mmCIF file as gemmi writes it, N, C-alpha and C atoms, coordinates in Angstrom:
data_model
loop_
_atom_site.group_PDB
_atom_site.id
_atom_site.type_symbol
_atom_site.label_atom_id
_atom_site.label_alt_id
_atom_site.label_comp_id
_atom_site.label_asym_id
_atom_site.label_entity_id
_atom_site.label_seq_id
_atom_site.pdbx_PDB_ins_code
_atom_site.Cartn_x
_atom_site.Cartn_y
_atom_site.Cartn_z
_atom_site.occupancy
_atom_site.B_iso_or_equiv
_atom_site.pdbx_formal_charge
_atom_site.auth_seq_id
_atom_site.auth_asym_id
_atom_site.pdbx_PDB_model_num
ATOM 1 N N . MET Axp A 1 ? -8.848 -42.148 23.847 1 0 ? 1 A 1
ATOM 2 C CA . MET Axp A 1 ? -8.154 -42.711 22.574 1 0 ? 1 A 1
ATOM 3 C C . MET Axp A 1 ? -9.409 -43.091 21.551 1 0 ? 1 A 1
ATOM 4 N N . ALA Axp A 2 ? -10.112 -44.052 22.376 1 0 ? 2 A 1
ATOM 5 C CA . ALA Axp A 2 ? -11.306 -44.754 21.78 1 0 ? 2 A 1
ATOM 6 C C . ALA Axp A 2 ? -12.349 -43.933 21.273 1 0 ? 2 A 1
ATOM 7 N N . ALA Axp A 3 ? -12.71 -43.005 21.936 1 0 ? 3 A 1
ATOM 8 C CA . ALA Axp A 3 ? -13.538 -41.893 21.658 1 0 ? 3 A 1
ATOM 9 C C . ALA Axp A 3 ? -13.229 -41.009 20.596 1 0 ? 3 A 1
ATOM 10 N N . ASP Axp A 4 ? -12.238 -40.719 20.008 1 0 ? 4 A 1
ATOM 11 C CA . ASP Axp A 4 ? -11.869 -40.019 19.258 1 0 ? 4 A 1
ATOM 12 C C . ASP Axp A 4 ? -12.617 -41.15 17.808 1 0 ? 4 A 1
ATOM 13 N N . GLY Axp A 5 ? -12.106 -42.281 17.826 1 0 ? 5 A 1
ATOM 14 C CA . GLY Axp A 5 ? -12.794 -43.09 16.828 1 0 ? 5 A 1
ATOM 15 C C . GLY Axp A 5 ? -14.11 -43.484 16.848 1 0 ? 5 A 1
ATOM 16 N N . LEU Axp A 6 ? -14.625 -43.181 17.871 1 0 ? 6 A 1
ATOM 17 C CA . LEU Axp A 6 ? -16.162 -43.223 17.695 1 0 ? 6 A 1
ATOM 18 C C . LEU Axp A 6 ? -17.235 -42.202 17.359 1 0 ? 6 A 1
ATOM 19 N N . ILE Axp A 7 ? -16.348 -41.118 17.419 1 0 ? 7 A 1
ATOM 20 C CA . ILE Axp A 7 ? -16.97 -39.437 17.326 1 0 ? 7 A 1
ATOM 21 C C . ILE Axp A 7 ? -17.398 -39.663 15.926 1 0 ? 7 A 1
ATOM 22 N N . GLU Axp A 8 ? -16.523 -39.431 15.003 1 0 ? 8 A 1
ATOM 23 C CA . GLU Axp A 8 ? -16.753 -39.691 13.676 1 0 ? 8 A 1
ATOM 24 C C . GLU Axp A 8 ? -17.758 -40.416 12.885 1 0 ? 8 A 1
ATOM 25 N N . PRO Axp A 9 ? -18.286 -41.754 13.144 1 0 ? 9 A 1
ATOM 26 C CA . PRO Axp A 9 ? -19.265 -42.375 12.601 1 0 ? 9 A 1
ATOM 27 C C . PRO Axp A 9 ? -20.434 -41.763 13.363 1 0 ? 9 A 1
ATOM 28 N N . VAL Axp A 10 ? -20.598 -41.501 14.721 1 0 ? 10 A 1
ATOM 29 C CA . VAL Axp A 10 ? -21.826 -40.893 15.656 1 0 ? 10 A 1
ATOM 30 C C . VAL Axp A 10 ? -22.229 -39.554 14.746 1 0 ? 10 A 1
ATOM 31 N N . VAL Axp A 11 ? -20.95 -38.865 14.441 1 0 ? 11 A 1
ATOM 32 C CA . VAL Axp A 11 ? -21.633 -37.317 13.85 1 0 ? 11 A 1
ATOM 33 C C . VAL Axp A 11 ? -21.857 -37.69 12.44 1 0 ? 11 A 1
ATOM 34 N N . ASN Axp A 12 ? -21.579 -38.74 11.513 1 0 ? 12 A 1
ATOM 35 C CA . ASN Axp A 12 ? -21.931 -39.079 10.449 1 0 ? 12 A 1
ATOM 36 C C . ASN Axp A 12 ? -23.167 -38.975 10.147 1 0 ? 12 A 1
ATOM 37 N N . ALA Axp A 13 ? -23.589 -40.246 11.427 1 0 ? 13 A 1
ATOM 38 C CA . ALA Axp A 13 ? -25.007 -40.702 11.479 1 0 ? 13 A 1
ATOM 39 C C . ALA Axp A 13 ? -25.513 -39.249 11.849 1 0 ? 13 A 1
ATOM 40 N N . ALA Axp A 14 ? -25.495 -38.751 12.635 1 0 ? 14 A 1
ATOM 41 C CA . ALA Axp A 14 ? -26.208 -37.712 13.344 1 0 ? 14 A 1
ATOM 42 C C . ALA Axp A 14 ? -27.004 -36.55 12.205 1 0 ? 14 A 1
ATOM 43 N N . ILE Axp A 15 ? -25.393 -36.508 10.792 1 0 ? 15 A 1
ATOM 44 C CA . ILE Axp A 15 ? -25.961 -35.518 10.153 1 0 ? 15 A 1
ATOM 45 C C . ILE Axp A 15 ? -26.954 -35.973 9.186 1 0 ? 15 A 1
ATOM 46 N N . VAL Axp A 16 ? -26.666 -37.442 8.783 1 0 ? 16 A 1
ATOM 47 C CA . VAL Axp A 16 ? -27.816 -37.865 7.859 1 0 ? 16 A 1
ATOM 48 C C . VAL Axp A 16 ? -29.074 -38.085 8.465 1 0 ? 16 A 1
ATOM 49 N N . LEU Axp A 17 ? -29.096 -38.255 9.845 1 0 ? 17 A 1
ATOM 50 C CA . LEU Axp A 17 ? -30.445 -38.114 10.291 1 0 ? 17 A 1
ATOM 51 C C . LEU Axp A 17 ? -31.128 -36.885 10.246 1 0 ? 17 A 1
ATOM 52 N N . VAL Axp A 18 ? -30.314 -35.806 10.512 1 0 ? 18 A 1
ATOM 53 C CA . VAL Axp A 18 ? -30.878 -34.755 10.63 1 0 ? 18 A 1
ATOM 54 C C . VAL Axp A 18 ? -31.35 -34.078 9.108 1 0 ? 18 A 1
ATOM 55 N N . ALA Axp A 19 ? -30.474 -34.505 8.175 1 0 ? 19 A 1
ATOM 56 C CA . ALA Axp A 19 ? -30.869 -34.114 6.716 1 0 ? 19 A 1
ATOM 57 C C . ALA Axp A 19 ? -32.205 -34.912 6.383 1 0 ? 19 A 1
ATOM 58 N N . LEU Axp A 20 ? -32.592 -36.502 6.991 1 0 ? 20 A 1
ATOM 59 C CA . LEU Axp A 20 ? -33.559 -37.066 6.676 1 0 ? 20 A 1
ATOM 60 C C . LEU Axp A 20 ? -34.549 -36.398 7.336 1 0 ? 20 A 1
ATOM 61 N N . LEU Axp A 21 ? -34.501 -35.646 8.963 1 0 ? 21 A 1
ATOM 62 C CA . LEU Axp A 21 ? -35.657 -34.9 9.124 1 0 ? 21 A 1
ATOM 63 C C . LEU Axp A 21 ? -35.971 -33.374 8.645 1 0 ? 21 A 1
ATOM 64 N N . ASN Axp A 22 ? -35 -32.829 7.806 1 0 ? 22 A 1
ATOM 65 C CA . ASN Axp A 22 ? -35.465 -31.869 6.955 1 0 ? 22 A 1
ATOM 66 C C . ASN Axp A 22 ? -35.867 -32.202 5.932 1 0 ? 22 A 1
ATOM 67 N N . LEU Axp A 23 ? -35.943 -33.239 5.318 1 0 ? 23 A 1
ATOM 68 C CA . LEU Axp A 23 ? -36.928 -33.701 4.164 1 0 ? 23 A 1
ATOM 69 C C . LEU Axp A 23 ? -38.576 -34.155 4.446 1 0 ? 23 A 1
ATOM 70 N N . LEU Axp A 24 ? -38.372 -34.41 5.935 1 0 ? 24 A 1
ATOM 71 C CA . LEU Axp A 24 ? -39.646 -34.403 6.044 1 0 ? 24 A 1
ATOM 72 C C . LEU Axp A 24 ? -40.207 -33.391 6.389 1 0 ? 24 A 1
ATOM 73 N N . CYS Axp A 25 ? -39.405 -32.274 6.988 1 0 ? 25 A 1
ATOM 74 C CA . CYS Axp A 25 ? -40.064 -30.723 7.158 1 0 ? 25 A 1
ATOM 75 C C . CYS Axp A 25 ? -40.547 -30.279 6.192 1 0 ? 25 A 1
ATOM 76 N N . GLY Axp A 26 ? -39.728 -30.541 5.288 1 0 ? 26 A 1
ATOM 77 C CA . GLY Axp A 26 ? -39.751 -29.801 3.883 1 0 ? 26 A 1
ATOM 78 C C . GLY Axp A 26 ? -41.089 -30.614 3.421 1 0 ? 26 A 1
ATOM 79 N N . TYR Axp A 27 ? -41.458 -31.651 3.337 1 0 ? 27 A 1
ATOM 80 C CA . TYR Axp A 27 ? -42.632 -32.112 3.012 1 0 ? 27 A 1
ATOM 81 C C . TYR Axp A 27 ? -44.004 -31.444 3.71 1 0 ? 27 A 1
ATOM 82 N N . ARG Axp A 28 ? -43.642 -31.375 5.284 1 0 ? 28 A 1
ATOM 83 C CA . ARG Axp A 28 ? -44.869 -30.553 5.819 1 0 ? 28 A 1
ATOM 84 C C . ARG Axp A 28 ? -44.977 -29.157 5.316 1 0 ? 28 A 1
ATOM 85 N N . ALA Axp A 29 ? -43.631 -28.357 4.996 1 0 ? 29 A 1
ATOM 86 C CA . ALA Axp A 29 ? -43.81 -27.128 4.487 1 0 ? 29 A 1
ATOM 87 C C . ALA Axp A 29 ? -44.19 -26.901 3.296 1 0 ? 29 A 1
ATOM 88 N N . VAL Axp A 30 ? -44.254 -27.65 2.4 1 0 ? 30 A 1
ATOM 89 C CA . VAL Axp A 30 ? -45.151 -27.721 1.067 1 0 ? 30 A 1
ATOM 90 C C . VAL Axp A 30 ? -46.404 -28.071 1.337 1 0 ? 30 A 1
ATOM 91 N N . ARG Axp A 31 ? -46.713 -29.095 1.725 1 0 ? 31 A 1
ATOM 92 C CA . ARG Axp A 31 ? -47.902 -29.567 2.182 1 0 ? 31 A 1
ATOM 93 C C . ARG Axp A 31 ? -48.618 -29.218 3.122 1 0 ? 31 A 1
ATOM 94 N N . GLY Axp A 32 ? -48.297 -28.699 3.829 1 0 ? 32 A 1
ATOM 95 C CA . GLY Axp A 32 ? -49.084 -28.546 5.357 1 0 ? 32 A 1
ATOM 96 C C . GLY Axp A 32 ? -50.461 -27.955 5.216 1 0 ? 32 A 1
ATOM 97 N N . PRO Axp A 33 ? -51.433 -28.36 5.751 1 0 ? 33 A 1
ATOM 98 C CA . PRO Axp A 33 ? -52.86 -27.983 5.211 1 0 ? 33 A 1
ATOM 99 C C . PRO Axp A 33 ? -53.114 -26.392 5.871 1 0 ? 33 A 1
ATOM 100 N N . THR Axp A 34 ? -52.397 -25.928 6.8 1 0 ? 34 A 1
ATOM 101 C CA . THR Axp A 34 ? -52.621 -24.84 7.524 1 0 ? 34 A 1
ATOM 102 C C . THR Axp A 34 ? -51.389 -23.665 7.324 1 0 ? 34 A 1
ATOM 103 N N . VAL Axp A 35 ? -51.366 -22.642 7.418 1 0 ? 35 A 1
ATOM 104 C CA . VAL Axp A 35 ? -50.121 -21.692 7.506 1 0 ? 35 A 1
ATOM 105 C C . VAL Axp A 35 ? -49.021 -21.827 8.657 1 0 ? 35 A 1
ATOM 106 N N . PRO Axp A 36 ? -49.748 -22.053 9.878 1 0 ? 36 A 1
ATOM 107 C CA . PRO Axp A 36 ? -49.222 -22.076 10.908 1 0 ? 36 A 1
ATOM 108 C C . PRO Axp A 36 ? -48.266 -23.602 10.797 1 0 ? 36 A 1
ATOM 109 N N . ASP Axp A 37 ? -48.649 -24.497 10.551 1 0 ? 37 A 1
ATOM 110 C CA . ASP Axp A 37 ? -48.16 -25.938 10.144 1 0 ? 37 A 1
ATOM 111 C C . ASP Axp A 37 ? -46.863 -25.506 9.301 1 0 ? 37 A 1
ATOM 112 N N . ARG Axp A 38 ? -47.011 -24.378 8.143 1 0 ? 38 A 1
ATOM 113 C CA . ARG Axp A 38 ? -45.857 -24.696 7.318 1 0 ? 38 A 1
ATOM 114 C C . ARG Axp A 38 ? -44.415 -23.572 8.101 1 0 ? 38 A 1
ATOM 115 N N . VAL Axp A 39 ? -45.096 -22.546 8.956 1 0 ? 39 A 1
ATOM 116 C CA . VAL Axp A 39 ? -44.469 -21.519 9.669 1 0 ? 39 A 1
ATOM 117 C C . VAL Axp A 39 ? -43.699 -22.461 10.912 1 0 ? 39 A 1
ATOM 118 N N . VAL Axp A 40 ? -44.405 -23.633 11.259 1 0 ? 40 A 1
ATOM 119 C CA . VAL Axp A 40 ? -43.447 -24.444 12.287 1 0 ? 40 A 1
ATOM 120 C C . VAL Axp A 40 ? -42.716 -24.996 11.356 1 0 ? 40 A 1
ATOM 121 N N . ALA Axp A 41 ? -42.952 -25.866 10.214 1 0 ? 41 A 1
ATOM 122 C CA . ALA Axp A 41 ? -41.615 -26.568 9.4 1 0 ? 41 A 1
ATOM 123 C C . ALA Axp A 41 ? -40.875 -25.727 9.312 1 0 ? 41 A 1
ATOM 124 N N . LEU Axp A 42 ? -40.827 -24.728 8.718 1 0 ? 42 A 1
ATOM 125 C CA . LEU Axp A 42 ? -39.915 -23.752 8.254 1 0 ? 42 A 1
ATOM 126 C C . LEU Axp A 42 ? -39.067 -23.659 9.343 1 0 ? 42 A 1
ATOM 127 N N . ASP Axp A 43 ? -39.599 -23.117 10.648 1 0 ? 43 A 1
ATOM 128 C CA . ASP Axp A 43 ? -38.696 -23.121 11.587 1 0 ? 43 A 1
ATOM 129 C C . ASP Axp A 43 ? -38.044 -24.447 12.256 1 0 ? 43 A 1
ATOM 130 N N . ALA Axp A 44 ? -38.277 -25.581 11.997 1 0 ? 44 A 1
ATOM 131 C CA . ALA Axp A 44 ? -37.826 -26.545 12.273 1 0 ? 44 A 1
ATOM 132 C C . ALA Axp A 44 ? -36.648 -26.962 11.559 1 0 ? 44 A 1
ATOM 133 N N . ILE Axp A 45 ? -36.659 -26.548 10.043 1 0 ? 45 A 1
ATOM 134 C CA . ILE Axp A 45 ? -36.064 -26.605 9.035 1 0 ? 45 A 1
ATOM 135 C C . ILE Axp A 45 ? -34.667 -26.034 9.304 1 0 ? 45 A 1
ATOM 136 N N . ALA Axp A 46 ? -35.012 -24.747 9.764 1 0 ? 46 A 1
ATOM 137 C CA . ALA Axp A 46 ? -33.779 -23.623 10.159 1 0 ? 46 A 1
ATOM 138 C C . ALA Axp A 46 ? -32.977 -24.539 11.486 1 0 ? 46 A 1
ATOM 139 N N . THR Axp A 47 ? -34.125 -24.756 12.084 1 0 ? 47 A 1
ATOM 140 C CA . THR Axp A 47 ? -33.281 -25.452 13.512 1 0 ? 47 A 1
ATOM 141 C C . THR Axp A 47 ? -32.312 -26.607 13.183 1 0 ? 47 A 1
ATOM 142 N N . ASN Axp A 48 ? -32.786 -27.607 12.063 1 0 ? 48 A 1
ATOM 143 C CA . ASN Axp A 48 ? -32.51 -28.59 11.549 1 0 ? 48 A 1
ATOM 144 C C . ASN Axp A 48 ? -30.456 -27.961 11.077 1 0 ? 48 A 1
ATOM 145 N N . VAL Axp A 49 ? -30.906 -26.757 10.164 1 0 ? 49 A 1
ATOM 146 C CA . VAL Axp A 49 ? -29.676 -26.556 9.112 1 0 ? 49 A 1
ATOM 147 C C . VAL Axp A 49 ? -28.459 -25.813 10.153 1 0 ? 49 A 1
ATOM 148 N N . VAL Axp A 50 ? -29.127 -25.399 11.717 1 0 ? 50 A 1
ATOM 149 C CA . VAL Axp A 50 ? -28.059 -24.778 12.499 1 0 ? 50 A 1
ATOM 150 C C . VAL Axp A 50 ? -27.416 -26.494 13.257 1 0 ? 50 A 1
ATOM 151 N N . ALA Axp A 51 ? -28.229 -27.33 13.163 1 0 ? 51 A 1
ATOM 152 C CA . ALA Axp A 51 ? -27.629 -28.809 14.225 1 0 ? 51 A 1
ATOM 153 C C . ALA Axp A 51 ? -26.533 -29.144 12.773 1 0 ? 51 A 1
ATOM 154 N N . ILE Axp A 52 ? -26.937 -28.914 11.616 1 0 ? 52 A 1
ATOM 155 C CA . ILE Axp A 52 ? -26.279 -29.504 10.46 1 0 ? 52 A 1
ATOM 156 C C . ILE Axp A 52 ? -24.514 -28.634 10.877 1 0 ? 52 A 1
ATOM 157 N N . ALA Axp A 53 ? -24.922 -27.549 10.749 1 0 ? 53 A 1
ATOM 158 C CA . ALA Axp A 53 ? -23.61 -26.876 10.544 1 0 ? 53 A 1
ATOM 159 C C . ALA Axp A 53 ? -22.943 -26.852 11.796 1 0 ? 53 A 1
ATOM 160 N N . VAL Axp A 54 ? -23.459 -27.08 13.428 1 0 ? 54 A 1
ATOM 161 C CA . VAL Axp A 54 ? -22.876 -27.589 14.537 1 0 ? 54 A 1
ATOM 162 C C . VAL Axp A 54 ? -21.996 -28.912 14.303 1 0 ? 54 A 1
ATOM 163 N N . LEU Axp A 55 ? -22.674 -29.531 13.895 1 0 ? 55 A 1
ATOM 164 C CA . LEU Axp A 55 ? -22.407 -31.33 13.649 1 0 ? 55 A 1
ATOM 165 C C . LEU Axp A 55 ? -21.023 -31.074 12.413 1 0 ? 55 A 1
ATOM 166 N N . PHE Axp A 56 ? -21.235 -30.421 11.653 1 0 ? 56 A 1
ATOM 167 C CA . PHE Axp A 56 ? -20.046 -30.213 10.671 1 0 ? 56 A 1
ATOM 168 C C . PHE Axp A 56 ? -18.792 -29.363 10.772 1 0 ? 56 A 1
ATOM 169 N N . ALA Axp A 57 ? -19.014 -28.532 11.872 1 0 ? 57 A 1
ATOM 170 C CA . ALA Axp A 57 ? -18.328 -27.972 12.847 1 0 ? 57 A 1
ATOM 171 C C . ALA Axp A 57 ? -17.154 -28.759 13.942 1 0 ? 57 A 1
ATOM 172 N N . ILE Axp A 58 ? -17.771 -29.894 14.192 1 0 ? 58 A 1
ATOM 173 C CA . ILE Axp A 58 ? -17.648 -30.83 15.134 1 0 ? 58 A 1
ATOM 174 C C . ILE Axp A 58 ? -16.542 -31.925 14.348 1 0 ? 58 A 1
ATOM 175 N N . LYS Axp A 59 ? -17.047 -32.226 13.05 1 0 ? 59 A 1
ATOM 176 C CA . LYS Axp A 59 ? -16.793 -33.128 12.04 1 0 ? 59 A 1
ATOM 177 C C . LYS Axp A 59 ? -15.051 -32.806 11.581 1 0 ? 59 A 1
ATOM 178 N N . THR Axp A 60 ? -15.349 -31.371 11.073 1 0 ? 60 A 1
ATOM 179 C CA . THR Axp A 60 ? -14.34 -30.982 10.457 1 0 ? 60 A 1
ATOM 180 C C . THR Axp A 60 ? -13.028 -29.988 11.446 1 0 ? 60 A 1
ATOM 181 N N . ASP Axp A 61 ? -13.569 -29.95 12.418 1 0 ? 61 A 1
ATOM 182 C CA . ASP Axp A 61 ? -12.826 -29.581 13.714 1 0 ? 61 A 1
ATOM 183 C C . ASP Axp A 61 ? -12.462 -27.816 13.217 1 0 ? 61 A 1
ATOM 184 N N . ARG Axp A 62 ? -13.531 -27.548 12.904 1 0 ? 62 A 1
ATOM 185 C CA . ARG Axp A 62 ? -13.426 -25.647 12.64 1 0 ? 62 A 1
ATOM 186 C C . ARG Axp A 62 ? -14.388 -25.33 13.222 1 0 ? 62 A 1
ATOM 187 N N . PRO Axp A 63 ? -13.868 -24.13 13.815 1 0 ? 63 A 1
ATOM 188 C CA . PRO Axp A 63 ? -14.949 -23.578 14.853 1 0 ? 63 A 1
ATOM 189 C C . PRO Axp A 63 ? -15.979 -22.291 14.383 1 0 ? 63 A 1
ATOM 190 N N . LEU Axp A 64 ? -15.397 -21.955 12.951 1 0 ? 64 A 1
ATOM 191 C CA . LEU Axp A 64 ? -16.224 -21.248 12.354 1 0 ? 64 A 1
ATOM 192 C C . LEU Axp A 64 ? -17.484 -21.305 11.959 1 0 ? 64 A 1
ATOM 193 N N . PHE Axp A 65 ? -17.723 -22.864 11.736 1 0 ? 65 A 1
ATOM 194 C CA . PHE Axp A 65 ? -19.175 -23.138 11.771 1 0 ? 65 A 1
ATOM 195 C C . PHE Axp A 65 ? -20.155 -23.151 12.612 1 0 ? 65 A 1
ATOM 196 N N . VAL Axp A 66 ? -19.314 -22.891 14.161 1 0 ? 66 A 1
ATOM 197 C CA . VAL Axp A 66 ? -20.166 -22.783 14.99 1 0 ? 66 A 1
ATOM 198 C C . VAL Axp A 66 ? -20.625 -21.096 15.071 1 0 ? 66 A 1
ATOM 199 N N . THR Axp A 67 ? -19.883 -20.667 15.076 1 0 ? 67 A 1
ATOM 200 C CA . THR Axp A 67 ? -20.254 -18.699 14.736 1 0 ? 67 A 1
ATOM 201 C C . THR Axp A 67 ? -21.528 -18.523 13.561 1 0 ? 67 A 1
ATOM 202 N N . VAL Axp A 68 ? -21.344 -19.46 12.478 1 0 ? 68 A 1
ATOM 203 C CA . VAL Axp A 68 ? -22.05 -19.185 11.17 1 0 ? 68 A 1
ATOM 204 C C . VAL Axp A 68 ? -23.68 -19.864 11.839 1 0 ? 68 A 1
ATOM 205 N N . SER Axp A 69 ? -23.464 -21.142 12.419 1 0 ? 69 A 1
ATOM 206 C CA . SER Axp A 69 ? -24.712 -21.744 13.187 1 0 ? 69 A 1
ATOM 207 C C . SER Axp A 69 ? -25.51 -20.593 13.847 1 0 ? 69 A 1
ATOM 208 N N . LEU Axp A 70 ? -24.52 -20.06 15.358 1 0 ? 70 A 1
ATOM 209 C CA . LEU Axp A 70 ? -25.36 -18.602 15.8 1 0 ? 70 A 1
ATOM 210 C C . LEU Axp A 70 ? -26.086 -17.83 15.031 1 0 ? 70 A 1
ATOM 211 N N . VAL Axp A 71 ? -25.36 -17.302 14.062 1 0 ? 71 A 1
ATOM 212 C CA . VAL Axp A 71 ? -26 -16.389 13.539 1 0 ? 71 A 1
ATOM 213 C C . VAL Axp A 71 ? -27.265 -16.799 12.369 1 0 ? 71 A 1
ATOM 214 N N . LEU Axp A 72 ? -27.111 -18.162 12.194 1 0 ? 72 A 1
ATOM 215 C CA . LEU Axp A 72 ? -28.151 -18.755 11.211 1 0 ? 72 A 1
ATOM 216 C C . LEU Axp A 72 ? -29.187 -18.581 12.509 1 0 ? 72 A 1
ATOM 217 N N . ALA Axp A 73 ? -29.416 -18.919 13.511 1 0 ? 73 A 1
ATOM 218 C CA . ALA Axp A 73 ? -30.111 -19.216 14.783 1 0 ? 73 A 1
ATOM 219 C C . ALA Axp A 73 ? -30.876 -17.754 15.175 1 0 ? 73 A 1
ATOM 220 N N . ILE Axp A 74 ? -30.123 -16.642 14.927 1 0 ? 74 A 1
ATOM 221 C CA . ILE Axp A 74 ? -30.67 -15.651 14.902 1 0 ? 74 A 1
ATOM 222 C C . ILE Axp A 74 ? -31.427 -15.016 13.809 1 0 ? 74 A 1
ATOM 223 N N . ILE Axp A 75 ? -30.97 -15.326 12.646 1 0 ? 75 A 1
ATOM 224 C CA . ILE Axp A 75 ? -31.846 -14.869 11.796 1 0 ? 75 A 1
ATOM 225 C C . ILE Axp A 75 ? -33.108 -16.126 11.898 1 0 ? 75 A 1
ATOM 226 N N . ALA Axp A 76 ? -33.212 -16.854 11.959 1 0 ? 76 A 1
ATOM 227 C CA . ALA Axp A 76 ? -34.277 -17.736 11.867 1 0 ? 76 A 1
ATOM 228 C C . ALA Axp A 76 ? -35.23 -17.541 13.17 1 0 ? 76 A 1
ATOM 229 N N . PHE Axp A 77 ? -34.712 -17.246 14.438 1 0 ? 77 A 1
ATOM 230 C CA . PHE Axp A 77 ? -35.805 -16.684 15.448 1 0 ? 77 A 1
ATOM 231 C C . PHE Axp A 77 ? -36.186 -15.388 15.019 1 0 ? 77 A 1
ATOM 232 N N . LEU Axp A 78 ? -35.701 -14.538 14.633 1 0 ? 78 A 1
ATOM 233 C CA . LEU Axp A 78 ? -36.433 -13.115 14.407 1 0 ? 78 A 1
ATOM 234 C C . LEU Axp A 78 ? -37.475 -13.57 13.039 1 0 ? 78 A 1
ATOM 235 N N . SER Axp A 79 ? -37.187 -14.193 12.202 1 0 ? 79 A 1
ATOM 236 C CA . SER Axp A 79 ? -37.641 -14.272 11.162 1 0 ? 79 A 1
ATOM 237 C C . SER Axp A 79 ? -39.238 -15.212 11.505 1 0 ? 79 A 1
ATOM 238 N N . THR Axp A 80 ? -39.177 -16.345 12.557 1 0 ? 80 A 1
ATOM 239 C CA . THR Axp A 80 ? -40.157 -16.89 12.963 1 0 ? 80 A 1
ATOM 240 C C . THR Axp A 80 ? -40.908 -16.032 13.744 1 0 ? 80 A 1
ATOM 241 N N . VAL Axp A 81 ? -40.37 -14.894 14.491 1 0 ? 81 A 1
ATOM 242 C CA . VAL Axp A 81 ? -41.168 -13.995 15.307 1 0 ? 81 A 1
ATOM 243 C C . VAL Axp A 81 ? -41.76 -12.981 14.158 1 0 ? 81 A 1
ATOM 244 N N . ALA Axp A 82 ? -41.195 -13.011 13.165 1 0 ? 82 A 1
ATOM 245 C CA . ALA Axp A 82 ? -41.924 -11.854 12.305 1 0 ? 82 A 1
ATOM 246 C C . ALA Axp A 82 ? -43.002 -12.478 11.705 1 0 ? 82 A 1
ATOM 247 N N . VAL Axp A 83 ? -42.794 -13.586 11.173 1 0 ? 83 A 1
ATOM 248 C CA . VAL Axp A 83 ? -43.873 -14.524 10.423 1 0 ? 83 A 1
ATOM 249 C C . VAL Axp A 83 ? -44.996 -14.9 11.155 1 0 ? 83 A 1
ATOM 250 N N . ALA Axp A 84 ? -44.835 -15.359 12.642 1 0 ? 84 A 1
ATOM 251 C CA . ALA Axp A 84 ? -45.783 -15.282 13.615 1 0 ? 84 A 1
ATOM 252 C C . ALA Axp A 84 ? -46.623 -14.141 13.918 1 0 ? 84 A 1
ATOM 253 N N . LYS Axp A 85 ? -45.943 -13.279 14.156 1 0 ? 85 A 1
ATOM 254 C CA . LYS Axp A 85 ? -46.777 -11.665 14.146 1 0 ? 85 A 1
ATOM 255 C C . LYS Axp A 85 ? -47.298 -11.33 12.965 1 0 ? 85 A 1
ATOM 256 N N . PHE Axp A 86 ? -47.125 -11.896 11.568 1 0 ? 86 A 1
ATOM 257 C CA . PHE Axp A 86 ? -47.565 -11.422 10.276 1 0 ? 86 A 1
ATOM 258 C C . PHE Axp A 86 ? -49.231 -12.444 10.45 1 0 ? 86 A 1
ATOM 259 N N . VAL Axp A 87 ? -48.851 -13.815 10.685 1 0 ? 87 A 1
ATOM 260 C CA . VAL Axp A 87 ? -50.046 -14.698 10.524 1 0 ? 87 A 1
ATOM 261 C C . VAL Axp A 87 ? -51.181 -14.262 11.533 1 0 ? 87 A 1
ATOM 262 N N . THR Axp A 88 ? -50.452 -13.617 13.153 1 0 ? 88 A 1
ATOM 263 C CA . THR Axp A 88 ? -51.837 -13.862 14.199 1 0 ? 88 A 1
ATOM 264 C C . THR Axp A 88 ? -52.231 -12.42 13.741 1 0 ? 88 A 1
ATOM 265 N N . GLU Axp A 89 ? -51.588 -11.16 13.438 1 0 ? 89 A 1
ATOM 266 C CA . GLU Axp A 89 ? -52.007 -9.731 13.407 1 0 ? 89 A 1
ATOM 267 C C . GLU Axp A 89 ? -52.343 -9.242 11.714 1 0 ? 89 A 1
ATOM 268 N N . GLY Axp A 90 ? -51.818 -9.657 11.085 1 0 ? 90 A 1
ATOM 269 C CA . GLY Axp A 90 ? -52.032 -9.257 9.653 1 0 ? 90 A 1
ATOM 270 C C . GLY Axp A 90 ? -50.795 -8.208 8.884 1 0 ? 90 A 1
ATOM 271 N N . ASP Axp A 91 ? -49.982 -7.962 10.185 1 0 ? 91 A 1
ATOM 272 C CA . ASP Axp A 91 ? -48.979 -7.071 9.355 1 0 ? 91 A 1
ATOM 273 C C . ASP Axp A 91 ? -47.997 -7.124 10.566 1 0 ? 91 A 1
ATOM 274 N N . ILE Axp A 92 ? -46.771 -6.771 10.178 1 0 ? 92 A 1
ATOM 275 C CA . ILE Axp A 92 ? -45.665 -7.097 11 1 0 ? 92 A 1
ATOM 276 C C . ILE Axp A 92 ? -45.226 -5.652 11.938 1 0 ? 92 A 1
ATOM 277 N N . ILE Axp A 93 ? -45.248 -4.53 11.152 1 0 ? 93 A 1
ATOM 278 C CA . ILE Axp A 93 ? -45.051 -3.635 11.972 1 0 ? 93 A 1
ATOM 279 C C . ILE Axp A 93 ? -46.318 -2.538 12.182 1 0 ? 93 A 1
ATOM 280 N N . VAL Axp A 94 ? -46.839 -2.242 13.473 1 0 ? 94 A 1
ATOM 281 C CA . VAL Axp A 94 ? -48.077 -1.749 13.747 1 0 ? 94 A 1
ATOM 282 C C . VAL Axp A 94 ? -47.469 -0.605 14.124 1 0 ? 94 A 1
ATOM 283 N N . THR Axp A 95 ? -48.048 0.733 13.456 1 0 ? 95 A 1
ATOM 284 C CA . THR Axp A 95 ? -48.094 1.962 14.193 1 0 ? 95 A 1
ATOM 285 C C . THR Axp A 95 ? -48.959 2.456 14.867 1 0 ? 95 A 1
ATOM 286 N N . GLN Axp A 96 ? -48.454 3.174 15.957 1 0 ? 96 A 1
ATOM 287 C CA . GLN Axp A 96 ? -49.655 3.593 17.063 1 0 ? 96 A 1
ATOM 288 C C . GLN Axp A 96 ? -50.05 5.258 16.63 1 0 ? 96 A 1
ATOM 289 N N . GLU Axp A 97 ? -51.341 5.095 16.837 1 0 ? 97 A 1
ATOM 290 C CA . GLU Axp A 97 ? -51.878 6.389 16.644 1 0 ? 97 A 1
ATOM 291 C C . GLU Axp A 97 ? -52.259 7.097 17.573 1 0 ? 97 A 1
């Protein structure tokens, strides 16, 4: 019973903390000195958004947000792989001759 009353303030504090981390990552994405720094910052932002969705699912007791966070994680992973390949090779799709 005591844990039920403790979960909501902890989840609220975690949402605020992750949102602040998102702001810091946004700063790095805008001011990053190199392209890989910006890519890592965007990946961290995507991870933080997934964390916010899961925390919101816990807070509101709606499991739909967990499904949404899984889809966001998959999209973020694929976009990170695509951007990393573009940065390293200069092209995303390479045709074999």
